[in-house]
C-alpha positions as CSV (number, residue, x, y, z in Angstrom):
1,M,0.0,0.0,0.0
2,S,1.0,3.6,-0.4
3,S,2.1,5.8,2.4
4,E,-0.5,8.3,3.6
5,G,1.4,11.2,2.2
6,D,1.3,10.1,-1.5
7,I,-2.0,8.2,-1.9
8,R,-4.4,9.4,-4.5
9,V,-8.1,10.0,-3.6
10,V,-10.6,9.2,-6.3
11,V,-14.2,10.4,-6.0
12,L,-16.7,7.8,-7.3
13,N,-20.4,7.5,-7.6
14,P,-22.3,5.4,-5.1
15,G,-22.5,1.7,-6.2
16,T,-19.3,1.8,-8.3
17,T,-17.8,-1.6,-8.7
18,L,-14.1,-2.6,-8.4
19,G,-14.0,-3.4,-12.1
20,Q,-15.5,0.0,-13.0
21,A,-13.2,1.9,-10.7
22,L,-10.0,0.2,-12.2
23,K,-11.1,1.3,-15.6
24,Y,-12.2,4.8,-14.5
25,V,-8.8,5.6,-12.9
26,G,-6.9,4.2,-15.9
27,L,-5.3,1.2,-14.2
28,V,-6.8,-1.0,-16.9
29,M,-7.8,-0.2,-20.5
30,T,-10.8,-2.5,-20.8
31,G,-13.3,-4.3,-18.7
32,G,-11.8,-7.6,-19.9
33,E,-8.4,-6.6,-18.7
34,G,-9.8,-5.6,-15.3
35,K,-11.6,-9.0,-15.1
36,A,-8.4,-10.9,-15.9
37,R,-6.3,-8.9,-13.4
38,I,-8.8,-9.3,-10.6
39,A,-9.2,-13.1,-11.4
40,G,-5.4,-13.4,-11.4
41,G,-5.1,-12.1,-7.9
42,E,-3.3,-8.9,-8.8
43,V,-5.8,-6.5,-7.2
44,R,-6.0,-5.8,-3.5
45,V,-8.7,-4.0,-1.5
46,N,-7.7,-2.8,1.9
47,G,-4.6,-5.0,1.8
48,A,-6.4,-8.3,0.9
49,V,-6.6,-9.9,-2.6
50,E,-10.0,-9.3,-4.0
51,S,-11.4,-11.7,-6.6
52,H,-14.9,-10.2,-7.2
53,R,-14.9,-7.5,-9.8
54,G,-18.5,-6.7,-8.8
55,R,-17.5,-5.7,-5.3
56,R,-19.1,-2.4,-4.5
57,L,-16.5,0.1,-3.2
58,V,-17.3,2.2,-0.2
59,N,-15.8,5.3,1.5
60,G,-12.2,4.7,2.7
61,D,-11.5,1.5,0.6
62,E,-7.9,1.4,-0.6
63,V,-7.5,-0.3,-3.9
64,A,-4.1,-1.4,-5.2
65,L,-2.8,-2.9,-8.5
66,G,0.9,-3.4,-8.4
67,E,2.6,-0.4,-6.9
68,T,-0.3,1.9,-7.8
69,S,-3.1,2.5,-5.3
70,F,-5.9,4.9,-4.6
71,R,-8.4,5.6,-1.8
72,V,-12.1,5.7,-2.5
73,S,-14.3,8.7,-1.6
74,V,-18.0,8.1,-2.6
75,W,-19.7,11.1,-3.9
76,N,-22.8,12.2,-1.9
77,R,-25.3,14.2,-4.0
78,E,-26.0,16.4,-1.0
79,D,-22.3,17.3,-0.7
80,T,-21.6,19.5,-3.7
81,S,-18.0,20.1,-2.6
82,R,-17.0,16.6,-3.9
83,S,-18.8,16.6,-7.2
84,P,-17.4,13.8,-9.4
85,G,-17.5,15.8,-12.6
């Protein structure tokens, strides 16, 4: 995992899956690549290998693929200060 000082925070919509997030942040180019990397045990969520690409990410989840990681912040429609777009 990354140290606290250099971890990237990514704002996602509620209900975003692990596979969607990997593609959104550019760690994989296609859904098929994401599926293969998850199935191959290359992706960790909160330090543990995650094998379900349909896992819904929640606030505070830390996702890592290789040496690259990001922390999830789920966008709340009532909180306009973290708009995803």
